[in-house]
N, C-alpha and C positions, 0 to 999 in steps of 0.2 A: 504493500500499500504505500509506503514511504517513497518507493522508487516511481510509482505513478504519479504522485503528488510532485515529485521533483521534475518529472518530464513535463507535466502540465504547466508548472510555473515557468520552466524555460521557454516552452512554446508560446505562452501567453505575454511574452516580452519581459516578465519579471517586474512590472511596474509596482504591484502591491508590496512584493517582498522588498523592493529597493526602498519604497516610502517608509514601509514599517521599519526597516533597518535604520534609516536616517533619523526618524522620529522616536526610535526607541520602543516601539510597541509591536505587537505580534501582527504578521502580515495577514492573519485570518480576520483580525479586527478592522484591518484597513480594507479588506475585501467586502465585509459587511457594511462599512460606511459607504463604499461606492455604490453597492447594491441599494441601500436605503436612499441615498442621495439621488440616485438615477430614478428611482420610483417617485420621489418627492418633487423633483424638478424636471420631469419628463425627458431625461436622458441627457441633459447638458453637461454632467460630469464625464460622459464618454468622449467629448472633446478634449478635456483636460487629460484623460487617460491616454488617448491617442497622441497627444502632443509629448507627454512624457515618454511614451513608448519610442517615438521618433527620436527624442533627444538622447535617450539611452543608447540607441543604435548609433547614432552619430558619435557619441562619447566613446562607444567601444571601437569604432574605426579609427578615431584620432589617436586612441591609446595604442593601437596595433600599428601606428604609422603607415597605414595604408590610405594615404590621402588620395582623392581622386585625381587631383591635377599632377601627381607624380607617375601615373600609369601612362 
């Protein structure tokens, strides 16, 4: 079960685990907040989630030194 959880977190960009780690709270609590906010505000936190996912991917590429203009 733990292996499946790790696979899903990796494939879903790891946004909730990243935010939970930065704020010092459990990632499951961050996921619940995203779910509750999405229902309460008709999905607008999804834009925030996608922005963070994009930023984490860009940050990963910068750290690997695989910049687009070097190819």
